[in-house]
C-alpha angles and dihedrals in degrees: 000000000000136000116246114266092248092052092049092052090049090057101257117152133209133210115186125200134187093222137355138173088241134340090219093051090049090050092047089053090056091060091066091044090059100251110175093225136233086105125141117205114198128181132190089219139000128215094195105028115168137199133187120314090019094295119158113251111211108233116187123159114275098049126089119257109178138155133189123212116208122182115213094340091167143334112311098245093059098044091109088068085074089072091063094044089053092045092053091047091051094050089046091051094046097043089050091054091048096051095258094304106177091205083085105085140154124248118206124297097017117299112136115227132193111208087336096312119111115251102163143014136200133210121193116193133172131207126173108314092343137089123198124201112194123196129195115186122184100225102155106005142022133198121250099208099070122129089247131015123299134197141174137227089253093050090055089052096253113146093211123131129208089253089060092045093050092049092050094044094049091052093045095049092048089054097045094047088056088051090049088055095203090306099314092109102040091130088066092049090049092055091046088051093052091050093061098033122124125218098025109168090002128130106271142174128204125206119202134151090358091304127114125209126190128203141104122302109239103178129256130307126231092287096046096258116146119251115218116185107211124216089255091057098254114137111225122206112213125188098183138011143100113283125202140167138226120215097018114249109172132165 
Protein backbone atom coordinates (compact mmCIF):
# COMPACT_ATOMS: atom_id res chain seq x y z
CA UNK A 1 0.00 0.00 0.00
CA UNK A 2 1.52 3.31 -1.09
CA UNK A 3 0.51 6.93 -1.25
CA UNK A 4 -0.08 8.46 -4.65
CA UNK A 5 2.93 10.34 -5.94
CA UNK A 6 1.16 13.69 -5.67
CA UNK A 7 0.16 13.05 -2.06
CA UNK A 8 3.70 12.03 -1.15
CA UNK A 9 5.12 15.18 -2.75
CA UNK A 10 2.59 17.25 -0.79
CA UNK A 11 3.93 15.87 2.48
CA UNK A 12 1.22 13.38 3.38
CA UNK A 13 2.25 10.30 5.35
CA UNK A 14 0.93 6.74 5.57
CA UNK A 15 0.75 4.10 8.31
CA UNK A 16 -0.59 0.71 7.23
CA UNK A 17 -1.95 -1.91 9.65
CA UNK A 18 -3.09 -5.49 9.15
CA UNK A 19 -6.06 -4.94 11.46
CA UNK A 20 -7.50 -2.16 13.59
CA UNK A 21 -10.68 -1.65 15.52
CA UNK A 22 -11.34 1.44 13.42
CA UNK A 23 -9.07 3.58 11.27
CA UNK A 24 -11.01 6.65 12.41
CA UNK A 25 -10.49 5.75 16.07
CA UNK A 26 -6.76 5.25 15.48
CA UNK A 27 -6.53 8.61 13.72
CA UNK A 28 -8.43 10.35 16.54
CA UNK A 29 -6.03 8.85 19.08
CA UNK A 30 -3.14 10.49 17.26
CA UNK A 31 -4.60 13.96 17.90
CA UNK A 32 -4.07 13.58 21.65
CA UNK A 33 -0.55 12.27 21.08
CA UNK A 34 0.43 15.43 19.19
CA UNK A 35 0.62 14.08 15.65
CA UNK A 36 1.20 16.93 13.16
CA UNK A 37 -1.46 15.61 10.78
CA UNK A 38 -1.55 14.89 7.07
CA UNK A 39 -1.46 11.28 8.18
CA UNK A 40 -3.30 8.47 6.43
CA UNK A 41 -4.21 5.42 8.52
CA UNK A 42 -5.05 2.33 6.44
CA UNK A 43 -6.08 -1.12 7.69
CA UNK A 44 -6.55 -4.39 5.83
CA UNK A 45 -9.59 -5.09 8.04
CA UNK A 46 -11.49 -3.49 10.93
CA UNK A 47 -13.20 -5.11 13.88
CA UNK A 48 -15.24 -2.04 14.87
CA UNK A 49 -15.80 -0.17 11.63
CA UNK A 50 -18.37 2.65 11.84
CA UNK A 51 -20.51 4.54 9.38
CA UNK A 52 -22.74 7.58 9.71
CA UNK A 53 -25.28 7.78 12.53
CA UNK A 54 -23.46 5.07 14.49
CA UNK A 55 -24.10 2.32 11.97
CA UNK A 56 -21.75 -0.66 11.75
CA UNK A 57 -19.53 -0.63 8.65
CA UNK A 58 -18.80 -4.14 7.35
CA UNK A 59 -15.01 -4.41 7.12
CA UNK A 60 -13.79 -7.67 5.54
CA UNK A 61 -10.33 -7.97 3.96
CA UNK A 62 -10.14 -6.91 0.32
CA UNK A 63 -11.92 -3.60 0.69
CA UNK A 64 -10.33 -0.22 1.46
CA UNK A 65 -10.52 1.21 4.97
CA UNK A 66 -8.62 4.49 5.24
CA UNK A 67 -8.75 7.63 7.38
CA UNK A 68 -6.95 10.93 6.95
CA UNK A 69 -5.99 13.02 9.98
CA UNK A 70 -5.77 16.77 9.47
CA UNK A 71 -4.68 19.17 12.22
CA UNK A 72 -6.34 22.60 12.24
CA UNK A 73 -7.39 22.34 8.58
CA UNK A 74 -9.75 25.35 8.90
CA UNK A 75 -11.81 27.39 11.34
CA UNK A 76 -13.98 25.03 13.42
CA UNK A 77 -17.38 26.38 12.22
CA UNK A 78 -16.63 25.43 8.61
CA UNK A 79 -15.11 21.99 9.33
CA UNK A 80 -18.22 20.22 7.89
CA UNK A 81 -17.14 21.51 4.48
CA UNK A 82 -14.40 18.87 4.59
CA UNK A 83 -17.04 16.21 3.97
CA UNK A 84 -17.84 17.76 0.61
CA UNK A 85 -14.16 18.20 -0.27
CA UNK A 86 -13.63 14.54 0.53
CA UNK A 87 -16.73 13.48 -1.42
CA UNK A 88 -15.61 15.34 -4.53
CA UNK A 89 -12.12 13.83 -4.22
CA UNK A 90 -13.58 10.33 -3.84
CA UNK A 91 -15.81 10.74 -6.88
CA UNK A 92 -12.91 12.19 -8.86
CA UNK A 93 -10.66 9.24 -7.95
CA UNK A 94 -13.27 6.55 -8.65
CA UNK A 95 -14.47 8.08 -11.90
CA UNK A 96 -10.87 8.34 -13.03
CA UNK A 97 -10.31 4.65 -12.33
CA UNK A 98 -13.57 3.81 -14.13
CA UNK A 99 -12.73 5.73 -17.28
CA UNK A 100 -14.98 8.67 -16.47
CA UNK A 101 -18.07 6.51 -16.01
CA UNK A 102 -20.90 8.90 -15.01
CA UNK A 103 -22.84 6.11 -13.37
CA UNK A 104 -20.52 6.85 -10.45
CA UNK A 105 -22.23 9.66 -8.50
CA UNK A 106 -22.53 11.11 -4.99
CA UNK A 107 -25.62 10.90 -2.78
CA UNK A 108 -25.96 13.64 -0.19
CA UNK A 109 -24.12 14.03 1.99
CA UNK A 110 -21.30 11.93 0.52
CA UNK A 111 -22.04 8.28 -0.21
CA UNK A 112 -20.59 7.19 -3.55
CA UNK A 113 -23.05 5.24 -5.69
CA UNK A 114 -22.65 3.26 -8.86
CA UNK A 115 -25.85 3.09 -10.90
CA UNK A 116 -27.76 3.82 -7.69
CA UNK A 117 -26.02 1.21 -5.49
CA UNK A 118 -23.69 2.22 -2.66
CA UNK A 119 -20.07 1.53 -3.39
CA UNK A 120 -18.41 3.73 -0.77
CA UNK A 121 -19.15 5.67 2.42
CA UNK A 122 -17.48 8.53 4.23
CA UNK A 123 -17.37 9.50 7.90
CA UNK A 124 -16.16 12.92 9.07
CA UNK A 125 -15.30 13.38 12.75
CA UNK A 126 -13.72 16.21 14.73
CA UNK A 127 -11.86 16.08 18.03
CA UNK A 128 -10.01 19.00 19.57
CA UNK A 129 -7.85 20.64 16.94
CA UNK A 130 -8.09 17.70 14.54
CA UNK A 131 -10.47 16.46 11.86
CA UNK A 132 -10.58 12.88 10.64
CA UNK A 133 -12.05 11.82 7.29
CA UNK A 134 -12.76 8.10 7.06
CA UNK A 135 -13.39 6.22 3.82
CA UNK A 136 -14.75 2.74 3.24
CA UNK A 137 -14.68 1.60 -0.39
CA UNK A 138 -16.20 -1.71 -1.48
CA UNK A 139 -13.48 -3.05 -3.74
CA UNK A 140 -13.96 -6.84 -3.51
CA UNK A 141 -17.18 -7.41 -1.56
CA UNK A 142 -20.26 -5.56 -0.35
CA UNK A 143 -22.85 -6.13 2.40
CA UNK A 144 -26.36 -7.32 1.60
CA UNK A 145 -28.11 -5.81 4.63
CA UNK A 146 -27.95 -2.11 3.75
CA UNK A 147 -30.97 0.24 3.68
CA UNK A 148 -30.61 0.46 -0.10
CA UNK A 149 -28.64 -1.64 -2.63
CA UNK A 150 -24.86 -1.87 -2.39
CA UNK A 151 -22.20 -3.03 -4.83
CA UNK A 152 -18.43 -3.29 -5.22
CA UNK A 153 -15.86 -2.50 -7.87
CA UNK A 154 -15.45 -6.22 -8.53
CA UNK A 155 -19.21 -6.72 -8.88
CA UNK A 156 -19.45 -4.03 -11.57
CA UNK A 157 -16.59 -5.63 -13.50
CA UNK A 158 -13.88 -3.12 -12.62
CA UNK A 159 -10.46 -4.68 -12.24
CA UNK A 160 -9.30 -2.14 -9.70
CA UNK A 161 -7.76 -3.21 -6.39
CA UNK A 162 -7.71 -1.28 -3.15
CA UNK A 163 -4.07 -0.27 -3.65
CA UNK A 164 -4.97 1.57 -6.86
CA UNK A 165 -8.04 3.09 -5.22
CA UNK A 166 -6.00 4.39 -2.28
CA UNK A 167 -3.26 5.87 -4.46
CA UNK A 168 -5.84 7.67 -6.61
CA UNK A 169 -7.83 8.82 -3.57
CA UNK A 170 -4.79 10.16 -1.71
CA UNK A 171 -3.73 12.14 -4.77
CA UNK A 172 -7.22 13.46 -5.44
CA UNK A 173 -7.78 14.56 -1.85
CA UNK A 174 -4.44 16.36 -1.71
CA UNK A 175 -5.42 18.26 -4.86
CA UNK A 176 -8.97 19.12 -3.76
CA UNK A 177 -7.80 20.27 -0.34
CA UNK A 178 -5.57 22.75 -2.15
CA UNK A 179 -8.51 23.92 -4.29
CA UNK A 180 -10.64 24.33 -1.16
CA UNK A 181 -7.97 26.57 0.38
CA UNK A 182 -9.02 26.08 4.02
CA UNK A 183 -12.58 27.11 3.20
CA UNK A 184 -11.85 30.20 1.13
CA UNK A 185 -13.04 28.47 -2.04
CA UNK A 186 -16.03 26.38 -0.93
CA UNK A 187 -18.08 27.83 -3.80
CA UNK A 188 -15.79 25.97 -6.20
CA UNK A 189 -16.17 22.75 -4.19
CA UNK A 190 -19.96 23.16 -4.18
CA UNK A 191 -20.03 23.46 -7.99
CA UNK A 192 -17.80 20.40 -8.33
CA UNK A 193 -20.04 18.47 -5.92
CA UNK A 194 -23.16 19.35 -7.89
CA UNK A 195 -21.42 18.20 -11.09
CA UNK A 196 -21.15 14.65 -9.66
CA UNK A 197 -24.35 14.62 -7.59
CA UNK A 198 -26.89 11.86 -8.13
CA UNK A 199 -30.63 12.38 -7.99
CA UNK A 200 -30.73 16.09 -8.79
CA UNK A 201 -34.34 17.15 -9.45
CA UNK A 202 -35.57 13.65 -8.63
CA UNK A 203 -38.40 12.73 -6.26
CA UNK A 204 -36.83 12.13 -2.86
CA UNK A 205 -37.57 11.47 0.76
CA UNK A 206 -35.60 12.38 3.84
CA UNK A 207 -35.79 10.58 7.16
CA UNK A 208 -34.67 12.39 10.29
CA UNK A 209 -35.59 12.04 13.94
CA UNK A 210 -38.18 9.40 13.04
CA UNK A 211 -39.98 11.71 10.60
CA UNK A 212 -40.20 11.39 6.81
CA UNK A 213 -40.37 14.33 4.40
CA UNK A 214 -41.13 13.92 0.70
CA UNK A 215 -40.23 16.30 -2.07
CA UNK A 216 -37.76 16.91 -4.89
CA UNK A 217 -34.00 17.06 -4.31
CA UNK A 218 -32.75 20.46 -5.52
CA UNK A 219 -29.08 20.19 -4.58
CA UNK A 220 -27.20 21.96 -1.78
CA UNK A 221 -26.97 25.56 -0.62
CA UNK A 222 -23.86 27.66 -0.09
CA UNK A 223 -23.22 25.93 3.26
CA UNK A 224 -23.71 22.39 1.93
CA UNK A 225 -27.17 21.92 3.42
CA UNK A 226 -29.60 19.83 1.37
CA UNK A 227 -32.42 21.60 -0.46
CA UNK A 228 -35.69 19.69 -0.59
CA UNK A 229 -38.62 21.24 -2.43
CA UNK A 230 -41.84 20.14 -0.75
CA UNK A 231 -45.07 19.41 -2.69
CA UNK A 232 -46.43 22.77 -1.50
CA UNK A 233 -43.49 24.59 -3.11
CA UNK A 234 -41.69 25.40 0.14
CA UNK A 235 -37.93 24.83 -0.01
CA UNK A 236 -36.69 23.00 3.09
CA UNK A 237 -33.05 23.41 4.15
CA UNK A 238 -31.80 20.23 5.84
CA UNK A 239 -28.54 19.87 7.75
CA UNK A 240 -28.74 16.14 8.57
CA UNK A 241 -30.85 13.17 7.56
CA UNK A 242 -31.06 10.05 5.38
CA UNK A 243 -31.80 10.83 1.75
CA UNK A 244 -33.27 8.31 -0.70
CA UNK A 245 -34.78 8.55 -4.16
CA UNK A 246 -37.79 6.96 -5.77
CA UNK A 247 -37.55 6.25 -8.61
CA UNK A 248 -33.72 6.20 -8.79
CA UNK A 249 -32.16 8.86 -10.96
CA UNK A 250 -28.41 8.98 -10.64
CA UNK A 251 -25.68 10.60 -12.69
